[in-house]
N, C-alpha and C positions, 0 to 999 in steps of 0.2 A: 643865391645867398644861403643855399642848403649845403649839407654834407656832400662830399664828392660822389657823383651819382653815375656817370657814364650813360645815363639814359635807359636804365633797365626798369621793368616792372616785375620780373620774376622774383619770388621770395624763396630762397633755398633753405632757410633755417627751419628746424623742426617746430618752432612756434609760430610759423608765418601763416598768413592767409595765402592759399594757393591760387595762382593765376594760370590759366591753361597754357599760354605760350609766352616765353620771354621775348622781350623786344631787343632788336639789334642795338649795339652801342652807336649813339648818334654823335657824341662828343669824343674826339680822339684823346687817348690817354696823355699824349704829349701836351695837349692844350690844358687838361685839367691839372697836371703837375706843375705847370708854370703859372697857373691862375692865382691871383691875389684877392679874389672876391669870395669864392665859396667858403663856407664854414667860419667866416670872420664877420663880426658884428660890431657896430659902433657903440651900442648900448647894451647893458646887461639884460634889460627886459625887452629887447628888439622883438617886434611882432613877427619877424621873419625867422625866428628860431624854429627848427623843425618840430613838428608834432609827432608823438609816438602813441599808437593805440596800446591798449592793455597787453595784447599779444606781442606787440613790437618791443614794449618795455621789457617783457620777460626775456625775449631773445637778446636784447642789448645787454641786460644784466648778465646773462649766461655767457656773453662774449667779453665780459670784463668791466663793463661800466658800473660804477657804484650806484646802488639803488637810490641813494640820496640825490642823484641828478634829476630825479623826476618828482615833483611836488605832489602829483596825484597818480598813483600806480594804475588807476583805472583808465588813464589816458590824459596826456598833458604835453605841453611843450617842455623841451629839455631846459635845465638850468645851465647858463653859460658860465665859463671860468675866465679869469683875467688872462690876457695874452702875455706869456713870459717873455716874449721877444719884442714887444712894442706896445702900442696903444691898442685900446678896444678889448674885445672879448672873443673867445672861441668856443666852439662846440667841444665839450670835454672828450669826445671821441676822436678829435682831430689832432694830428701830430704836426705842429708848425714847422718842425725841422725837416721832416721827410715830405711833408705835403700830402700824407696819406691818411685814410680814415681807418681807425682801429676796429671798427665793427662793420667793415664794408659788406661782408656777406650777410650781415643782419641789419643793415640800415633800413630805415622806415620808408614807407610809400612816399611820404613828403619829400625825401631826398632822391628816391629812385625816379621820380617824375622829372626832376630838374635836368635841364633848363626850362622844361615846360612847367606850368604852375596851374593848379586849380584855384579859381577865385570867382567871386561874385562880380557882376558887371557894375558900372558906376551907379546905376540906380538901385542895385541890390535886388534886382528882380529876376536875374537869370544866372545860372552857373555856366562858366565858360572855361575853356582851356586856352592858355596864352603862353607865349614865349618871352622869356626875360631878356631884355636887351642889355642887362648888366653882364651877362655871360660873354666873354670875349669871342668865343666861337660863333655866337649868333650874328656877329657883324660880318663874318666871312662866309657863312653857309648860304647855299642857294635857297631862296624862299620855297621853291617846290619840294626840296628835300624836308624842310621843316613841316610843311603841310602834310606830306606823306607820313612823316613820323608821327605827327599829331593824330592822324587818322587811325594809325595803328594803336596808339595809346587810348584814344577814345573808344575803340572796339573793346579793349581790355577792361576799361572802366564800366562797360555795359554788362560784363559778366555778372552773374548772380552774387557770387561771393564778394567781389569787389564792390558792387553797388551796396550791398548790405553793410559792409565794413564802413563805407564812407557815410551812409545814413546813420549808423550807430555812433560815428565820430564826426559830427558836422563841423568841428573846428579844423578839420582838414581842408575845408573850403576857406581860402584866405580872403581878406578884404581887397577891394579894387586898388590896383597900383597903375599909376600913369605910364610907367616905364615897362609894363608888361603888355605886349601887343596881343590882342584877342585873335586867335587862330580859328577856334571852333566853338560853337555853342553846344551845350550838353543838356538838351531838353529832358532826357530821362531822369538825370540827377536833379534838375530844377524841380520837376514834378514831385519827386520823393522828398526833397529837402524842404519844399515850400509848405508841406503839411506841418501844422502847428504841433509841437510836442507838448502836450497839455499837462504832463506830469513828469518831473525830473527823474523819478524813479524808474521810468520806462526805458527799456533797452531794446533796440531792434534785434530780432532773432537772426543769428548768423550760424554758419556751420560750427563754429568754435563753441557754440552753446550746447552742443550735443551731450557732453559729459554732465553738465549742470542739469539738463533735462532728465538724463538717466538717473542721477542721484535723487531727484525729486520723485520719480516713479518708485524707487526703492523705498523712500520714506513713506509714500502713500500706501504702499502694499496693496496695489490694485491689480497687479498682473496675475492672471490665473488662466485656466482653460477657456474661460468664456469672456476673456478680455476682448474689447473692440480693437480693431486695427489702428484706431486713432491714438492709442496709447503708446506711441512710438515717435521718435524725432523725425524720421524721414517723411512720415505721413503729412506733417505740416511744413517741413522745410522746402518741399518742391514747389509750394504755392506762394512763397514770400515775394516773388517778383510781381505777381498778379494781385495779391492781397497782402499788404504789409502785416507782419506779425511782430508783436512786442511782448516783452515779459518784465515782471518785477518779482521781487521776493519780499515777503512780509511774514514775520513770525515763523520762520522755517518752512514756509509754504510758497510754492512756485505758482504764479498766476500767468497764464498765457492769454493774450488778447489779440484780436485781429481787427483792423480798421477797414470797413467797407466804405463806399461812398455815402451810405446812409448813416453810418456811425459805428460805434465800438460794440463788439460782442466777444464771447469767449468760445473758441472752438473745442475747448476741453474744460472739465471741472478743475478747480484748484487742486494742486497736488502737494500733499504734506501730511504730517502726523496729526494736525488738529482735527476736531470734528468737522465734518463736511458742511453741515448746516451753518456753522459759524463762519467758515471761509467763504461759502456762497453768499451769505448776507454781506460780508465785507466786499466781495466782488461786485455785487449789484449796487452797493453804495457808491463805489467808484464810477461804475457805468452810468448811474443816474447823474452824477456830477458832470461827466463828459457828454452824455447824450441828451440831457434834459428829459422831457416826457416821452421821447421817441420810443416806439415799441421794438426798436431794433435790439435793445438790451436783452441778451439771452445767454444761456450756456448750453452748448451742444455736446453730443457724444456722452451723455450721461447713461451709465449702465444701470441694469435693473435693480441691484441692491441699493445703489445710491438713490435711485428714483423712489423706491418704497420709503426710505428714511426721510427724504426731503418732502415728500407729500404729507407725511405725518406731521412735519414741521410747518405746513401751510403753503408750501410752494405748489404752483400749478405746472403740469407737465403735458407735453404732447408728443406723440410717437413720431419718430422719423425713420427713414429707411435703415434697416438693420443689415449687419454683415452676414454673408453666407459662409457657414463653417462646414467643412467636409472632412471625412475620414481620409487621412492621407493615403493609407494602404489601399483603399478602394479605388481611388483615383489613379494610382500607380498601376494597378492591375487591370482595371476596366473589365472584370469578368462578370458573367451572368447576363441575363436577358435585359436587365435595366440599363446596361451600358452597351447594348448591342450596336446602336446607331453610331456612337462615338468610336467604338472599336473598329467598325467597318471603315469609317473615315480615316482613322490612323493607318489602317492597313492600306488603303488607297494611297495616302501620302507616301508611304514607304515603298509601295510598288511602282509608283510613277516618277519618283524623284530620288536622287541621292542626297540625303539630308545630313549635314555635318553640324554639330553644335560646338561652339567655342565660348569660353568666358569673354564677356565684353571688355574691350580695352579701347584706348584712344584711336587706334587705327580703324575701328569700326564706325567712328562717329559719323563720318560723311555718308557712308552706306545706310546707316540707320535713319539719318535725316531724310535721305532720298526715299527710303521706304515709308517713312511717316507721311511724306507728301503723296505718294501713290495711294497709301491706305486711306488717307483723308478724302481723296477724290473718289475712291471706290465706295467709301461710306456715304458720301454725299449723293452718289448716283443711286444708292439703294433707297430703302424705306426709312428715311431720317426725318423725324418731326423737327419743329422749330427749336424745342428744348435740346434735342440731340445735336443739332447744328451749333447751337450756342456753347454747349459743353465741349464740342469738338474744337471750336475756335480757342477756348480757354486752355484745353489740354495741350496745345502745341507749345505754350510757354512752359509748362511743366516738363514735357518730354525733352524739349531743347535743353533745359537746365540739367535734367538727370543725365543726359548724354555727355554733357560737359563736365559735370561735377559729382558723379555718382559716388565716388569714394569718400569725398568730404561730407556728403549727405548721410552716408552710411548704408549704401545700397549695393547689392551684388547683382550682376546682369549676365544674361546669356544671349547669344545671337545664333540664328540658324542660317547656314550658308547653303545655297542651292543655285544651280545654274550660274555659278561663279559670282554671285552677289548676295547681299544680306536680304533674306526673305522674311525673317521674323526676329523679334527680340522681346525679351521679358526682363523686368527688374522686380526685386522683392527684398524682404528683410526678415530676420527672426524677431517675432513679437515676444516669444518666450522660447526656451530650449526645445519646446515640443510643438510650437505653432509657427509655420512659415506663411508670410503674408505675401500675396501677389499684388504688387502695387501697380505696375504697368504691363501691358501685353499688346503687342502689334504683330499681326501676321498678314501677308499679302493675300488678299481675298480671291486672287485669280488662281490660287493653287488649292484645290479642294483637299480638305482634311488637315491642312497645315496647322491651323489654330488648335484643333483637337490634339494633334500630335505634340505640339509644343506644351500644351497644358499637361498632358500625360508625362512628358519628359521632365517637366518642372516638378511634378509630384514625385516622380521616381528619385530625382536628385534630392528633394527634401526629405524623403523617407531615408535615403542613405545618410543624411545628416542627423537623423534622429527625430524627424517630425512625426507626430501622431495626427496632426490636424493641419489643414490648409484653409487659411482665411482668404477669401476672394473679394473682400470688400463688399459694398452695398451695390444696388443696381441703379442708383441715382434717379429712380422713378421712371426709367426708360422701359417700356413694355418689352421690346426685343431683347434687351440685356437681361431683363427679369426671366424671360422664357429660357434664355440660354443658360443662365445660372441654375434655374430650377431643374433643367434637364440632367444635370449632374447629381441629382438626388442629394441635397445637402443634409448633413446630420442635423442641423438646426439653423434657423436664422436668428442671430443674436438680437435681442431687444436693444434698441437705442432710443434715447429720449432727449427732448429739448426742455430745459427748465426756464420758466418765465419769471419775471420779477413779481413777487407776491405783494409788493408795496406800491405798485403803480396804480 
């Protein structure tokens, strides 16, 4: 009962949420053009009307639909129009004469899924994927074909961008329908959507929120030579599958929250033009309501000038691991005795291997994933303590998302090819026009000097782009990582603080 869909999940419009791979057409066009079910509704307020997210509304309007078709531009079901050729109501994008959709290239996910449908099961306990028996094609299709198609769709719904879009728009999950046969449960979405949204002002952080985040940083005027790497959208976006992030705006201030199993906290201080002590008090007031007396309420990645002001206002602080900041030119050159060991390893890598660097693109994804698995095994075989093993397991989620969605997140990547396969990769971003942040770096540990060579080449590339500094993040409290970072002689280790609730 949706707009004509042909069973695609790819979204080609410039306002769309990007999905890695388009699905093949499952319903033949000849069936769709003869169908008298899709896009037609018996009542004006039918619950089967397609739902459009905020970005999908923008795309539909850009393709000619009147903005008045959507009662809520932040996300809503579309308003239907009377059928000029008979009884009932139509989607305003549907041409009853031609049987075609006027915004086909910009149709929403709700339509692209059809004849599959996202819905809760009868007990409203589980999100499932079903097929609609009202579609004439479904009576003729071989069940195995439907199951195979549903498997492909389910895989797409598991991608980070798609999951976050659905979580941010829970009305995409329809109510149970007897005539929709359940094909596949979706436990990942069930877990995410079952979390209670305790404040209607909260929005799930998705890739499309990057411009909003950037504007908040500009208003806050916090980016400078000593800014922490956390003051950038990619730093947070890569973890949203593991740790859901939510945001709200109040008084021109952007508040970013994360929800752990223990409760809510802020991975970053409030961003905006208002005095920070005022917005911090506001943030803690919310977290006290959500968390109760739990000590989990906190604000991380507080920079030194902010810490000094907040302590004067009565807040308690504790130090956390700081970012390692290096002079970019020194890392690019590796001259002098202080870099003798690293220079020797770079020379060895060049002497023993033919190393080729390429900008990361989709064709490298499989090779990078295979490298990550080798690298993880190599790390586990080395001196890895319990905390290191725990972080390694979590990191796979972040790496997998970056490899699938680096452009949407705002990252640039480089791979190193040797022995006809991917042997190293790195991803990073510009924190400021003068500071390049290295977010992820993986190098096959069986190739001596490769990690050092990659770090030097990354630094050289950053210098070529205007970098004065390289931010290599913190050491996560891992002794071996701390030793490796200190061996490169950081210019400084940036102070980073956690602010605790002064009214607990």
